[in-house]
Structures are given as structure tokens and as C-alpha cells.
C-alpha positions as CSV (number, residue, x, y, z in Angstrom):
1,M,-29.8,-0.6,11.9
2,F,-29.4,1.3,15.2
3,R,-31.7,4.2,16.1
4,L,-30.2,7.3,17.7
5,S,-31.9,9.0,20.6
6,R,-33.2,12.6,20.3
7,K,-30.3,13.8,22.4
8,E,-27.7,12.0,20.2
9,R,-29.3,13.4,17.0
10,R,-29.3,17.0,18.5
11,M,-25.6,16.6,19.4
12,L,-24.7,15.4,15.9
13,R,-26.5,18.4,14.4
14,R,-24.6,20.8,16.7
15,L,-21.3,19.2,15.4
16,G,-22.5,19.7,11.8
17,L,-22.7,15.9,11.2
18,P,-25.6,14.3,9.4
19,S,-27.9,12.3,11.7
20,G,-28.9,10.0,8.9
21,F,-26.1,7.4,8.9
22,N,-26.3,3.7,9.0
23,V,-24.6,1.6,11.6
24,Q,-24.5,-2.2,11.3
25,P,-22.4,-4.9,12.9
26,L,-20.6,-7.2,10.6
27,E,-21.3,-10.8,11.5
28,G,-19.1,-13.8,11.2
29,V,-15.7,-12.0,11.2
30,V,-13.0,-14.4,12.3
31,N,-9.9,-12.1,12.0
32,V,-8.8,-8.8,10.4
33,S,-5.3,-8.4,8.9
34,I,-3.4,-5.2,8.4
35,E,-0.4,-5.6,6.2
36,F,2.7,-3.4,6.5
37,E,5.9,-3.6,4.4
38,D,7.7,-5.5,7.1
39,K,5.0,-7.1,9.3
40,I,1.3,-8.2,9.5
41,L,-1.0,-7.3,12.3
42,K,-3.6,-10.0,12.8
43,L,-6.6,-8.9,14.8
44,E,-8.4,-12.1,16.0
45,N,-11.9,-12.5,17.3
46,A,-12.7,-8.9,16.1
47,E,-16.0,-7.1,16.5
48,V,-16.4,-5.1,13.3
49,T,-19.0,-2.4,12.9
50,V,-19.7,-0.6,9.6
51,V,-20.8,3.0,9.7
52,E,-22.1,4.5,6.5
53,V,-22.1,8.3,6.3
54,G,-22.7,10.2,3.1
55,G,-21.9,7.2,0.9
56,Q,-18.6,6.5,2.6
57,K,-18.1,3.4,4.7
58,I,-16.1,3.5,8.0
59,F,-15.1,0.2,9.6
60,Q,-14.6,0.2,13.4
61,V,-12.6,-2.8,14.5
62,I,-12.3,-3.9,18.2
63,P,-10.0,-6.9,18.4
64,G,-10.1,-9.7,20.9
65,S,-6.4,-10.2,20.6
66,I,-3.6,-8.8,18.5
67,Q,-0.9,-10.9,16.9
68,E,2.1,-9.3,15.2
69,I,3.8,-11.4,12.5
70,E,7.1,-10.5,11.0
71,K,7.3,-10.9,7.2
72,E,10.1,-12.9,5.7
73,R,12.5,-10.7,3.7
74,E,12.9,-11.7,0.1
75,T,16.6,-12.0,-0.8
76,P,17.2,-10.2,-4.0
77,Q,18.3,-12.5,-6.8
78,E,21.3,-11.5,-8.7
79,L,20.2,-10.1,-12.0
80,E,21.9,-11.6,-15.0
81,L,22.6,-9.0,-17.7
82,N,23.3,-9.7,-21.3
83,P,26.6,-8.0,-22.4
84,A,24.8,-7.0,-25.7
85,D,22.1,-5.2,-23.5
86,I,24.8,-3.3,-21.6
87,Q,26.5,-2.3,-24.9
88,L,23.2,-1.1,-26.3
89,V,22.4,1.0,-23.3
90,A,25.9,2.4,-23.2
91,S,25.9,3.4,-26.9
92,Q,22.3,4.8,-26.8
93,A,22.9,6.9,-23.6
94,G,26.5,7.8,-24.4
95,V,28.0,6.5,-21.2
96,S,30.6,3.9,-20.1
97,L,29.8,0.2,-19.9
98,E,30.0,0.4,-16.1
99,E,27.5,3.2,-15.9
100,A,25.2,1.3,-18.3
101,E,25.4,-1.8,-16.2
102,K,24.6,0.1,-13.0
103,A,21.6,1.7,-14.6
104,L,20.3,-1.6,-15.9
105,R,20.6,-3.1,-12.4
106,K,18.8,-0.1,-10.9
107,C,16.0,-0.5,-13.5
108,N,15.8,-4.3,-13.1
109,G,17.1,-5.0,-16.6
110,D,14.6,-2.8,-18.4
111,L,16.5,-1.4,-21.4
112,A,14.2,1.6,-22.1
113,K,14.1,2.7,-18.5
114,A,17.8,2.5,-18.1
115,I,18.4,4.6,-21.3
116,L,15.9,7.2,-20.2
117,F,17.3,7.2,-16.7
118,L,20.8,7.8,-18.0
119,Q,19.7,10.5,-20.5
120,S,17.7,12.4,-17.9
121,R,20.7,12.3,-15.5
122,K,23.0,13.7,-18.2
123,R,20.6,16.7,-18.7
124,L,21.0,17.8,-15.1
């Protein structure tokens, strides 16, 4: 644990921050990854410091190098719908077969969700 100087403690008090927080380096970190919907940021040879204030942990990361990796897009597979399911949704929701099929595709084949979706749309 690092010790703050008197001047640093006084400055923290003026800012309204508690002076009793714990700062520790995290040893043995090889890389840190941050995952987005379409890419991954890989922070290599990172220095990571953990600051604990009021029971909350804050991680400070200083990367040696940054690598940006694009994610592969998953191709959506064609959803095979059972004609009996389409008929059931259409009759329960009181809509055409085409509307029932669109709702089933939108709800990934979930019958209950498709019926509720169509019924809530009819109320509007």
C-alpha cells in the first residue's frame, strides 16, 4: 500500500475526498481486453493499479501497446417455421398468416412472444 504525503492528504480533504483509500499495483497482468459489439481492444503489457475508495474498486490501466481486433459478424441463419405455429399465432392474435410469420421471425420463433407482440400492437 502506498502512503500519501501530508500535502496530498490535505489536498484530498479540500476536494472532499477521503484520504483513507488503498492503492495497489496488480502484478502478473499480461493483457487486458475490452469487448465492444463489433471489435475487441486488446491492451498488451498493461500496468494495472487498483484503487479502493469507500468499498468501490477503480482499475487504472496503462497499456504498453493497443491492438484493435474486428469481430467476425455472425450470419443470421434462416429460421425454419412450422406452418402449424404460424396458423396458431395467426388465430390467437387475429391476424393474417403473413403478419403471424413476420412476428414469429421477429421473436425468433417464440410463439408466446409473437402472440403478445401482435396483441399489443393491435391495442395501439
